[in-house]
N, CA, C and O of each residue as an XYZ file, in Angstrom:
768
protein
N      -1.443    -58.723    -82.475
C      -1.471    -57.423    -83.147
C      -0.047    -56.888    -83.363
O       0.247    -56.297    -84.402
N       0.821    -57.098    -82.385
C       2.199    -56.617    -82.498
C       2.934    -57.309    -83.643
O       3.728    -56.686    -84.347
N       2.661    -58.607    -83.822
C       3.303    -59.338    -84.917
C       2.839    -58.800    -86.278
O       3.635    -58.686    -87.209
N       1.563    -58.476    -86.382
C       1.024    -57.921    -87.629
C       1.675    -56.571    -87.921
O       2.034    -56.274    -89.061
N       1.823    -55.751    -86.865
C       2.457    -54.444    -87.021
C       3.920    -54.593    -87.445
O       4.389    -53.858    -88.314
N       4.636    -55.530    -86.843
C       6.037    -55.775    -87.200
C       6.148    -56.222    -88.659
O       7.028    -55.764    -89.386
N       5.257    -57.114    -89.082
C       5.255    -57.584    -90.468
C       4.943    -56.444    -91.426
O       5.552    -56.340    -92.491
N       3.991    -55.584    -91.052
C       3.597    -54.460    -91.907
C       4.737    -53.452    -92.046
O       4.989    -52.944    -93.138
N       5.425    -53.164    -90.939
C       6.567    -52.244    -90.995
C       7.645    -52.825    -91.904
O       8.188    -52.124    -92.758
N       7.951    -54.103    -91.720
C       8.934    -54.756    -92.574
C       8.534    -54.705    -94.035
O       9.350    -54.389    -94.901
N       7.282    -55.015    -94.305
C       6.781    -55.023    -95.682
C       6.902    -53.638    -96.313
O       7.343    -53.512    -97.456
N       6.511    -52.601    -95.575
C       6.564    -51.245    -96.122
C       7.995    -50.828    -96.445
O       8.252    -50.238    -97.494
N       8.918    -51.131    -95.550
C      10.324    -50.833    -95.828
C      10.788    -51.614    -97.055
O      11.384    -51.051    -97.974
N      10.510    -52.900    -97.057
C      10.977    -53.768    -98.134
C      10.391    -53.440    -99.490
O      11.026    -53.683   -100.516
N       9.186    -52.892    -99.508
C       8.493    -52.674   -100.781
C       8.923    -51.410   -101.518
O       8.437    -51.150   -102.619
N       9.819    -50.622   -100.939
C      10.308    -49.431   -101.649
C      11.199    -49.895   -102.807
O      12.256    -50.479   -102.567
N      10.789    -49.644   -104.062
C      11.537    -50.160   -105.224
C      12.691    -49.236   -105.629
O      12.603    -48.518   -106.625
N      13.770    -49.266   -104.846
C      14.878    -48.348   -105.090
C      15.461    -48.470   -106.494
O      15.794    -47.458   -107.110
N      15.589    -49.679   -107.007
C      16.132    -49.856   -108.353
C      15.303    -49.137   -109.395
O      15.839    -48.439   -110.255
N      14.007    -49.308   -109.317
C      13.087    -48.671   -110.265
C      13.150    -47.152   -110.131
O      13.195    -46.434   -111.130
N      13.153    -46.669   -108.887
C      13.193    -45.225   -108.632
C      14.488    -44.622   -109.167
O      14.459    -43.618   -109.878
N      15.625    -45.232   -108.826
C      16.912    -44.686   -109.270
C      17.058    -44.728   -110.791
O      17.549    -43.776   -111.398
N      16.632    -45.831   -111.401
C      16.736    -45.951   -112.860
C      15.932    -44.857   -113.548
O      16.396    -44.258   -114.519
N      14.749    -44.598   -113.055
C      13.921    -43.547   -113.665
C      14.495    -42.161   -113.387
O      14.548    -41.305   -114.270
N      14.918    -41.960   -112.154
C      15.438    -40.664   -111.732
C      16.672    -40.255   -112.527
O      16.862    -39.076   -112.824
N      17.514    -41.235   -112.874
C      18.751    -40.937   -113.583
C      18.699    -41.316   -115.061
O      19.740    -41.481   -115.697
N      17.498    -41.452   -115.604
C      17.327    -41.625   -117.041
C      17.743    -42.959   -117.612
O      18.080    -43.047   -118.793
N      17.726    -44.017   -116.786
C      18.112    -45.344   -117.282
C      16.905    -46.146   -117.770
O      17.060    -47.293   -118.189
N      15.721    -45.569   -117.723
C      14.528    -46.239   -118.226
C      13.760    -46.997   -117.168
O      14.082    -46.941   -115.981
N      12.734    -47.712   -117.617
C      11.881    -48.514   -116.737
C      12.470    -49.921   -116.643
O      12.473    -50.668   -117.622
N      12.960    -50.268   -115.475
C      13.605    -51.575   -115.289
C      12.711    -52.742   -115.670
O      13.198    -53.805   -116.057
N      11.421    -52.545   -115.562
C      10.502    -53.648   -115.851
C      10.474    -54.000   -117.336
O       9.910    -55.025   -117.717
N      11.083    -53.152   -118.183
C      11.132    -53.431   -119.619
C      12.559    -53.748   -120.083
O      12.824    -53.827   -121.282
N      13.473    -53.928   -119.124
C      14.887    -54.177   -119.431
C      15.288    -55.541   -118.876
O      14.869    -55.911   -117.779
N      16.080    -56.276   -119.611
C      16.642    -57.538   -119.116
C      15.607    -58.479   -118.551
O      14.674    -58.887   -119.244
N      15.779    -58.827   -117.269
C      14.879    -59.775   -116.608
C      13.553    -59.146   -116.200
O      12.594    -59.856   -115.897
N      13.495    -57.811   -116.190
C      12.287    -57.129   -115.747
C      12.218    -56.958   -114.245
O      11.269    -56.364   -113.735
N      13.228    -57.478   -113.511
C      13.256    -57.338   -112.057
C      13.733    -55.944   -111.658
O      14.294    -55.212   -112.473
N      13.503    -55.588   -110.396
C      13.838    -54.244   -109.925
C      15.120    -54.208   -109.097
O      15.427    -53.191   -108.475
N      15.865    -55.303   -109.084
C      17.059    -55.389   -108.254
C      18.323    -54.903   -108.941
O      18.309    -54.513   -110.108
N      19.419    -54.935   -108.186
C      20.704    -54.395   -108.639
C      21.244    -55.092   -109.886
O      21.836    -54.438   -110.744
N      21.050    -56.406   -110.001
C      21.570    -57.118   -111.173
C      20.929    -56.595   -112.447
O      21.602    -56.446   -113.466
N      19.642    -56.317   -112.397
C      18.972    -55.795   -113.592
C      19.346    -54.337   -113.828
O      19.424    -53.905   -114.978
N      19.576    -53.574   -112.774
C      20.050    -52.199   -112.945
C      21.403    -52.224   -113.655
O      21.680    -51.366   -114.494
N      22.236    -53.191   -113.325
C      23.550    -53.325   -113.961
C      23.407    -53.534   -115.469
O      24.287    -53.139   -116.234
N      22.328    -54.140   -115.893
C      22.102    -54.375   -117.328
C      21.873    -53.079   -118.103
O      21.953    -53.065   -119.331
N      21.588    -51.994   -117.388
C      21.434    -50.696   -118.060
C      22.796    -50.096   -118.390
O      22.883    -49.096   -119.103
N      23.871    -50.714   -117.864
C      25.209    -50.195   -118.075
C      25.626    -49.154   -117.061
O      26.696    -48.557   -117.183
N      24.798    -48.931   -116.069
C      25.070    -47.901   -115.058
C      25.540    -48.562   -113.765
O      24.728    -48.869   -112.892
N      26.845    -48.780   -113.643
C      27.398    -49.483   -112.488
C      27.146    -48.741   -111.179
O      26.878    -49.362   -110.151
N      27.231    -47.419   -111.218
C      26.972    -46.619   -110.015
C      25.551    -46.780   -109.522
O      25.313    -46.894   -108.319
N      24.602    -46.791   -110.451
C      23.194    -46.990   -110.076
C      22.972    -48.389   -109.519
O      22.206    -48.574   -108.574
N      23.641    -49.365   -110.106
C      23.518    -50.742   -109.627
C      24.062    -50.853   -108.199
O      23.451    -51.496   -107.345
N      25.207    -50.225   -107.949
C      25.799    -50.252   -106.603
C      24.905    -49.540   -105.596
O      24.737    -50.006   -104.469
N      24.329    -48.408   -106.004
C      23.423    -47.665   -105.117
C      22.173    -48.482   -104.819
O      21.685    -48.489   -103.689
N      21.655    -49.170   -105.832
C      20.478    -50.018   -105.645
C      20.779    -51.143   -104.673
O      19.992    -51.422   -103.769
N      21.924    -51.789   -104.863
C      22.328    -52.877   -103.972
C      22.413    -52.384   -102.526
O      21.899    -53.029   -101.612
N      23.059    -51.249   -102.328
C      23.230    -50.704   -100.978
C      21.889    -50.319   -100.357
O      21.634    -50.629    -99.194
N      21.039    -49.650   -101.119
C      19.743    -49.224   -100.583
C      18.824    -50.415   -100.306
O      18.084    -50.409    -99.322
N      18.865    -51.430   -101.160
C      18.057    -52.627   -100.914
C      18.542    -53.355    -99.661
O      17.739    -53.883    -98.892
N      19.858    -53.380    -99.462
C      20.418    -53.963    -98.236
C      19.973    -53.146    -97.021
O      19.522    -53.704    -96.020
N      20.104    -51.822    -97.117
C      19.787    -50.947    -95.979
C      18.311    -50.982    -95.591
O      17.978    -50.852    -94.413
N      17.424    -51.156    -96.574
C      16.003    -51.187    -96.210
C      15.667    -52.436    -95.396
O      14.830    -52.385    -94.496
N      16.319    -53.559    -95.712
C      16.130    -54.765    -94.903
C      16.689    -54.589    -93.509
O      16.055    -54.958    -92.520
N      17.888    -54.021    -93.438
C      18.530    -53.772    -92.148
C      17.712    -52.799    -91.311
O      17.496    -53.034    -90.122
N      17.253    -51.705    -91.923
C      16.486    -50.684    -91.196
C      15.186    -51.246    -90.635
O      14.817    -50.939    -89.501
N      14.494    -52.062    -91.414
C      13.232    -52.646    -90.946
C      13.459    -53.496    -89.699
O      12.711    -53.395    -88.726
N      14.495    -54.332    -89.735
C      14.788    -55.216    -88.602
C      15.214    -54.412    -87.378
O      14.726    -54.654    -86.274
N      16.119    -53.459    -87.571
C      16.624    -52.686    -86.435
C      15.560    -51.801    -85.811
O      15.514    -51.652    -84.590
N      14.701    -51.210    -86.638
C      13.631    -50.359    -86.103
C      12.688    -51.166    -85.225
O      12.383    -50.768    -84.100
N      12.231    -52.289    -85.735
C      11.299    -53.120    -84.964
C      12.010    -53.693    -83.729
O      11.418    -53.744    -82.650
N      13.252    -54.118    -83.872
C      14.008    -54.668    -82.738
C      14.192    -53.638    -81.634
O      14.209    -53.983    -80.453
N      14.329    -52.369    -82.020
C      14.502    -51.298    -81.031
C      13.248    -51.131    -80.178
O      13.332    -50.892    -78.973
N      12.102    -51.256    -80.806
C      10.825    -51.080    -80.099
C      10.359    -52.377    -79.456
O       9.869    -52.383    -78.327
N      10.519    -53.483    -80.194
C      10.013    -54.777    -79.732
C      10.911    -55.882    -80.269
O      10.667    -56.389    -81.364
N      11.943    -56.265    -79.525
C      12.931    -57.241    -80.016
C      12.338    -58.541    -80.558
O      12.861    -59.097    -81.523
N      11.271    -59.027    -79.964
C      10.681    -60.295    -80.412
C      10.084    -60.200    -81.818
O       9.877    -61.215    -82.484
N       9.812    -58.984    -82.254
C       9.211    -58.804    -83.573
C      10.210    -58.699    -84.707
O       9.811    -58.657    -85.871
N      11.509    -58.653    -84.397
C      12.536    -58.476    -85.438
C      12.490    -59.560    -86.518
O      12.572    -59.231    -87.701
N      12.361    -60.849    -86.152
C      12.302    -61.868    -87.214
C      11.088    -61.701    -88.134
O      11.165    -61.969    -89.333
N       9.979    -61.259    -87.563
C       8.766    -61.048    -88.363
C       8.973    -59.872    -89.318
O       8.567    -59.927    -90.479
N       9.607    -58.811    -88.822
C       9.912    -57.656    -89.677
C      10.863    -58.055    -90.792
O      10.742    -57.574    -91.919
N      11.817    -58.942    -90.480
C      12.770    -59.419    -91.483
C      12.045    -60.128    -92.621
O      12.298    -59.864    -93.796
N      11.155    -61.020    -92.258
C      10.392    -61.743    -93.280
C       9.506    -60.787    -94.067
O       9.365    -60.917    -95.283
N       8.908    -59.822    -93.362
C       8.076    -58.815    -94.023
C       8.863    -57.998    -95.037
O       8.368    -57.718    -96.129
N      10.094    -57.612    -94.679
C      10.924    -56.819    -95.592
C      11.276    -57.614    -96.846
O      11.256    -57.079    -97.954
N      11.596    -58.886    -96.666
C      11.917    -59.731    -97.814
C      10.702    -59.863    -98.740
O      10.816    -59.693    -99.954
N       9.559    -60.165    -98.161
C       8.334    -60.327    -98.954
C       7.976    -59.010    -99.641
O       7.547    -58.999   -100.795
N       8.158    -57.898    -98.922
C       7.872    -56.584    -99.508
C       8.730    -56.297   -100.727
O       8.243    -55.753   -101.718
N      10.003    -56.660   -100.658
C      10.887    -56.433   -101.809
C      10.484    -57.306   -103.000
O      10.450    -56.839   -104.139
N      10.188    -58.549   -102.732
C       9.876    -59.495   -103.815
C       8.474    -59.330   -104.378
O       8.233    -59.591   -105.557
N       7.550    -58.895   -103.527
C       6.145    -58.791   -103.945
C       5.554    -57.442   -103.503
O       4.639    -57.410   -102.680
N       6.076    -56.322   -104.048
C       5.583    -55.004   -103.623
C       4.196    -54.709   -104.199
O       3.959    -54.860   -105.398
N       3.307    -54.296   -103.337
C       1.935    -54.016   -103.755
C       1.900    -52.907   -104.801
O       1.035    -52.905   -105.677
N       2.848    -51.953   -104.711
C       2.879    -50.814   -105.628
C       3.186    -51.228   -107.068
O       2.864    -50.500   -108.007
N       3.805    -52.390   -107.240
C       4.208    -52.855   -108.571
C       3.465    -54.127   -108.962
O       3.986    -54.964   -109.700
N       2.255    -54.259   -108.461
C       1.418    -55.437   -108.742
C       2.112    -56.730   -108.353
O       2.003    -57.748   -109.037
N       2.834    -56.666   -107.229
C       3.492    -57.827   -106.612
C       4.618    -58.424   -107.472
O       4.949    -59.601   -107.332
N       5.205    -57.605   -108.361
C       6.336    -58.056   -109.177
C       7.558    -57.228   -108.814
O       7.731    -56.110   -109.300
N       8.405    -57.786   -107.952
C       9.584    -57.065   -107.487
C      10.867    -57.754   -107.879
O      11.001    -58.282   -108.983
N      11.815    -57.740   -106.948
C      13.114    -58.363   -107.194
C      13.175    -59.754   -106.599
O      12.150    -60.326   -106.227
N      14.376    -60.297   -106.510
C      14.557    -61.659   -105.991
C      15.091    -61.674   -104.571
O      15.296    -62.744   -103.998
N      15.318    -60.495   -103.991
C      15.574    -60.388   -102.566
C      16.975    -60.665   -102.068
O      17.172    -60.780   -100.858
N      17.955    -60.779   -102.946
C      19.298    -61.157   -102.504
C      19.942    -60.059   -101.652
O      20.471    -60.346   -100.579
N      19.904    -58.815   -102.115
C      20.497    -57.717   -101.343
C      19.693    -57.448   -100.070
O      20.272    -57.188    -99.015
N      18.384    -57.508   -100.161
C      17.545    -57.284    -98.983
C      17.801    -58.364    -97.934
O      17.769    -58.086    -96.736
N      18.055    -59.586    -98.378
C      18.381    -60.673    -97.447
C      19.679    -60.374    -96.701
O      19.795    -60.677    -95.514
N      20.646    -59.786    -97.384
C      21.889    -59.398    -96.697
C      21.571    -58.452    -95.553
O      22.105    -58.602    -94.455
N      20.704    -57.477    -95.804
C      20.334    -56.519    -94.771
C      19.618    -57.152    -93.599
O      19.917    -56.838    -92.447
N      18.676    -58.040    -93.876
C      17.948    -58.658    -92.767
C      18.848    -59.619    -91.995
O      18.698    -59.769    -90.783
N      19.783    -60.272    -92.692
C      20.721    -61.166    -92.001
C      21.613    -60.374    -91.048
O      21.831    -60.790    -89.910
N      22.131    -59.229    -91.512
C      22.930    -58.371    -90.637
C      22.099    -57.882    -89.453
O      22.600    -57.807    -88.331
N      20.838    -57.550    -89.699
C      19.971    -57.053    -88.637
C      19.639    -58.101    -87.590
O      19.554    -57.793    -86.402
N      19.453    -59.334    -88.027
C      19.099    -60.412    -87.096
C      20.300    -60.866    -86.278
O      20.177    -61.093    -85.074
N      21.454    -61.001    -86.913
C      22.676    -61.432    -86.232
C      23.851    -61.086    -87.144
O      24.034    -61.722    -88.182
N      24.643    -60.092    -86.770
C      25.672    -59.598    -87.686
C      26.652    -60.674    -88.159
O      27.101    -60.595    -89.302
N      27.010    -61.681    -87.341
C      27.917    -62.708    -87.891
C      27.277    -63.498    -89.041
O      27.961    -63.935    -89.967
N      25.967    -63.668    -88.964
C      25.254    -64.356    -90.054
C      25.265    -63.473    -91.301
O      25.471    -63.957    -92.413
N      25.042    -62.189    -91.104
C      25.098    -61.247    -92.217
C      26.470    -61.231    -92.864
O      26.588    -61.156    -94.087
N      27.503    -61.303    -92.041
C      28.870    -61.320    -92.554
C      29.131    -62.583    -93.372
O      29.738    -62.520    -94.441
N      28.672    -63.731    -92.866
C      28.832    -64.992    -93.604
C      28.080    -64.936    -94.932
O      28.580    -65.392    -95.960
N      26.878    -64.374    -94.898
C      26.077    -64.218    -96.115
C      26.823    -63.357    -97.124
O      26.965    -63.734    -98.287
N      27.304    -62.185    -96.671
C      27.966    -61.238    -97.564
C      29.250    -61.826    -98.147
O      29.517    -61.673    -99.339
N      30.044    -62.498    -97.314
C      31.293    -63.086    -97.797
C      31.034    -64.190    -98.821
O      31.746    -64.300    -99.820
N      30.012    -65.004    -98.565
C      29.648    -66.070    -99.517
C      29.187    -65.464   -100.836
O      29.632    -65.866   -101.911
N      28.288    -64.492   -100.734
C      27.697    -63.849   -101.911
C      28.769    -63.155   -102.751
O      28.893    -63.414   -103.948
N      29.538    -62.275   -102.116
C      30.539    -61.504   -102.855
C      31.705    -62.378   -103.322
O      32.248    -62.174   -104.408
N      32.082    -63.353   -102.488
C      33.167    -64.256   -102.869
C      32.818    -65.069   -104.096
O      33.614    -65.163   -105.029
N      31.636    -65.658   -104.103
C      31.215    -66.446   -105.267
C      30.999    -65.574   -106.497
O      31.297    -65.982   -107.620
N      30.483    -64.380   -106.275
C      30.268    -63.462   -107.391
C      31.604    -63.141   -108.068
O      31.686    -63.078   -109.295
N      32.640    -62.940   -107.262
C      33.971    -62.652   -107.800
C      34.564    -63.866   -108.518
O      35.270    -63.718   -109.515
N      34.277    -65.060   -108.010
C      34.871    -66.275   -108.578
C      34.132    -66.761   -109.825
O      34.739    -66.950   -110.878
N      32.801    -66.964   -109.698
C      32.058    -67.555   -110.820
C      31.400    -66.516   -111.724
O      31.043    -66.815   -112.863
N      31.239    -65.289   -111.210
C      30.636    -64.178   -111.963
C      29.222    -64.489   -112.465
O      28.805    -63.997   -113.513
N      28.496    -65.305   -111.711
C      27.100    -65.595   -112.036
C      26.274    -65.163   -110.828
O      26.337    -65.777   -109.763
N      25.512    -64.112   -111.010
C      24.768    -63.504   -109.909
C      23.833    -64.487   -109.213
O      23.757    -64.516   -107.984
N      23.129    -65.283   -109.990
C      22.157    -66.204   -109.398
C      22.826    -67.263   -108.528
O      22.302    -67.611   -107.470
N      23.963    -67.773   -108.956
C      24.691    -68.786   -108.186
C      25.131    -68.198   -106.846
O      24.974    -68.828   -105.800
N      25.680    -66.989   -106.889
C      26.145    -66.330   -105.668
C      24.984    -66.057   -104.711
O      25.091    -66.316   -103.513
N      23.889    -65.540   -105.234
C      22.739    -65.206   -104.396
C      22.072    -66.423   -103.783
O      21.744    -66.429   -102.596
N      21.870    -67.458   -104.597
C      21.225    -68.668   -104.071
C      22.110    -69.362   -103.038
O      21.618    -69.823   -102.008
N      23.393    -69.436   -103.305
C      24.300    -70.100   -102.365
C      24.354    -69.350   -101.037
O      24.302    -69.962    -99.970
N      24.459    -68.028   -101.106
C      24.476    -67.226    -99.878
C      23.172    -67.406    -99.101
O      23.172    -67.475    -97.872
N      22.065    -67.479    -99.837
C      20.774    -67.691    -99.190
C      20.701    -68.998    -98.431
O      20.111    -69.057    -97.352
N      21.290    -70.043    -98.978
C      21.294    -71.362    -98.333
C      22.283    -71.395    -97.160
O      22.025    -72.038    -96.142
N      23.409    -70.702    -97.311
C      24.436    -70.686    -96.260
C      23.927    -69.970    -94.999
O      24.220    -70.403    -93.884
N      23.170    -68.882    -95.167
C      22.756    -68.048    -94.028
C      22.020    -68.813    -92.922
O      22.414    -68.694    -91.762
N      20.974    -69.592    -93.220
C      20.304    -70.295    -92.120
C      21.172    -71.362    -91.468
O      21.020    -71.642    -90.279
N      22.079    -71.959    -92.234
C      22.988    -72.966    -91.678
C      23.921    -72.309    -90.663
O      24.135    -72.839    -89.572
N      24.473    -71.156    -91.028
C      25.354    -70.419    -90.120
C      24.577    -69.953    -88.893
O      25.075    -70.044    -87.771
N      23.363    -69.457    -89.102
C      22.537    -68.995    -87.977
C      22.275    -70.138    -86.998
O      22.363    -69.957    -85.784
N      21.957    -71.299    -87.529
C      21.702    -72.461    -86.677
C      22.970    -72.873    -85.933
O      22.918    -73.199    -84.748
N      24.099    -72.857    -86.622
C      25.381    -73.217    -86.000
C      25.749    -72.254    -84.872
O      26.413    -72.638    -83.909
N      25.310    -70.996    -85.001
C      25.601    -69.995    -83.976
C      24.542    -69.951    -82.871
O      24.635    -69.140    -81.949
N      23.538    -70.823    -82.969
C      22.491    -70.867    -81.950
C      21.418    -69.802    -82.108
O      20.637    -69.557    -81.189
N      21.382    -69.173    -83.271
C      20.374    -68.139    -83.564
C      19.162    -68.821    -84.199
O      18.961    -68.751    -85.412
N      18.352    -69.487    -83.357
C      17.263    -70.333    -83.868
C      16.193    -69.560    -84.629
O      15.762    -69.991    -85.698
N      15.760    -68.420    -84.086
C      14.719    -67.647    -84.780
C      15.233    -67.110    -86.111
O      14.528    -67.141    -87.119
N      16.470    -66.616    -86.100
C      17.071    -66.134    -87.353
C      17.198    -67.274    -88.351
O      16.947    -67.093    -89.543
N      17.586    -68.448    -87.866
C      17.737    -69.612    -88.748
C      16.405    -69.975    -89.399
O      16.356    -70.292    -90.588
N      15.334    -69.929    -88.623
C      14.011    -70.267    -89.166
C      13.599    -69.275    -90.245
O      13.184    -69.669    -91.335
N      13.715    -67.983    -89.934
C      13.342    -66.952    -90.909
C      14.197    -67.068    -92.158
O      13.684    -67.008    -93.275
N      15.492    -67.232    -91.974
C      16.394    -67.302    -93.123
C      16.221    -68.591    -93.927
O      16.519    -68.610    -95.121
N      15.747    -69.662    -93.301
C      15.426    -70.892    -94.041
C      14.215    -70.656    -94.948
O      14.184    -71.115    -96.089
N      13.220    -69.936    -94.426
C      12.041    -69.585    -95.243
C      12.477    -68.699    -96.409
O      12.060    -68.900    -97.550
N      13.322    -67.716    -96.098
C      13.828    -66.803    -97.124
C      14.629    -67.576    -98.176
O      14.482    -67.327    -99.372
N      15.475    -68.511    -97.737
C      16.274    -69.309    -98.681
C      15.374    -70.097    -99.629
O      15.639    -70.171   -100.829
N      14.312    -70.682    -99.086
C      13.377    -71.429    -99.930
C      12.731    -70.513   -100.964
O      12.565    -70.890   -102.124
N      12.369    -69.305   -100.532
C      11.761    -68.345   -101.456
C      12.768    -67.859   -102.504
O      12.418    -67.677   -103.670
N      14.023    -67.650   -102.080
C      15.065    -67.247   -103.035
C      15.221    -68.316   -104.120
O      15.297    -67.992   -105.305
N      15.269    -69.576   -103.720
C      15.393    -70.658   -104.699
C      14.183    -70.698   -105.628
O      14.326    -70.892   -106.835
N      12.991    -70.514   -105.062
C      11.776    -70.500   -105.876
C      11.809    -69.352   -106.884
O      11.477    -69.537   -108.055
N      12.208    -68.176   -106.428
C      12.244    -67.005   -107.306
C      13.327    -67.112   -108.384
O      13.268    -66.427   -109.406
N      14.304    -67.968   -108.146
C      15.386    -68.179   -109.118
C      15.158    -69.429   -109.983
O      16.102    -69.916   -110.605
N      13.947    -69.948   -110.035
C      13.715    -71.197   -110.758
C      14.051    -71.074   -112.251
O      14.528    -72.038   -112.849
N      13.811    -69.910   -112.860
C      14.184    -69.731   -114.267
C      15.710    -69.711   -114.405
O      16.262    -70.226   -115.377
N      16.379    -69.109   -113.420
C      17.847    -69.092   -113.435
C      18.400    -70.514   -113.304
O      19.374    -70.877   -113.964
N      17.770    -71.302   -112.451
C      18.194    -72.689   -112.256
C      18.073    -73.466   -113.567
O      18.956    -74.246   -113.922
N      16.971    -73.241   -114.279
C      16.779    -73.909   -115.580
C      17.868    -73.490   -116.565
O      18.387    -74.322   -117.310
N      18.216    -72.195   -116.570
C      19.281    -71.725   -117.470
C      20.643    -72.270   -117.048
O      21.476    -72.572   -117.903
N      20.878    -72.400   -115.753
C      22.137    -72.987   -115.281
C      22.266    -74.430   -115.764
O      23.333    -74.856   -116.207
N      21.172    -75.169   -115.673
C      21.185    -76.566   -116.120
C      21.412    -76.660   -117.627
O      22.028    -77.605   -118.121
N      20.899    -75.658   -118.347
C      21.056    -75.649   -119.807
C      22.381    -75.025   -120.241
O      22.740    -75.080   -121.417
N      23.105    -74.435   -119.295
C      24.375    -73.791   -119.603
C      24.225    -72.442   -120.282
O      25.143    -71.986   -120.964
N      23.067    -71.790   -120.104
C      22.819    -70.517   -120.772
C      22.686    -69.340   -119.809
O      22.344    -68.236   -120.231
N      22.950    -69.559   -118.527
C      22.838    -68.453   -117.565
C      23.979    -67.458   -117.795
O      25.149    -67.842   -117.811
N      23.634    -66.175   -117.974
C      24.691    -65.194   -118.279
C      25.590    -64.890   -117.082
O      25.174    -64.982   -115.927
N      26.819    -64.529   -117.389
C      27.769    -64.084   -116.373
C      27.749    -62.567   -116.295
O      27.417    -61.887   -117.266
N      28.105    -62.051   -115.143
C      28.206    -60.604   -114.971
C      29.203    -60.070   -115.993
O      30.319    -60.577   -116.112
N      28.787    -59.039   -116.728
C      29.670    -58.418   -117.724
C      29.563    -59.004   -119.109
O      30.123    -58.458   -120.060
N      28.832    -60.144   -119.243
C      28.696    -60.718   -120.590
C      27.592    -60.012   -121.350
O      26.695    -59.423   -120.745
N      27.649    -60.066   -122.657
C      26.631    -59.420   -123.495
C      25.415    -60.315   -123.601
O      24.441    -59.957   -124.264
């Protein structure tokens, strides 16, 4: 029962669609009809509102972190379950007919919550690649794959397992991006 509760708390935190809420609140439109149709920061950036995109990224990160830390405070063994719940909640929110984002920012939050050095490695990989290649999907997928490897290297076995599941889901959710990368048509940040 405790595991179900931890998963539910994580899911509820993760399912708050901050990108959609902020875009509507500040007159940027319905994200589901813009660009990729996703509710994450990269699609918010397509509205031309960099501040909203940054706020979305931060809030999506914080909701993952908050879910893990809240459950860990009450029941430490449930933190990995809450982490997975938060990721699933962001990607498949019940409020939006299970069509959410791709979980890259939320993964940063859960990685920091599970083991801050893993979160740091994730963030450095993600932001470093984003600055170098300027392709959001490449940065997000690579950071997703790096996180469980770092967790395992640091002896964080439960975090490594959860983050390996998350990495697999990130790759699955980016399958259209992977096809565009292979075709050489994946857009770069800032391109028209």
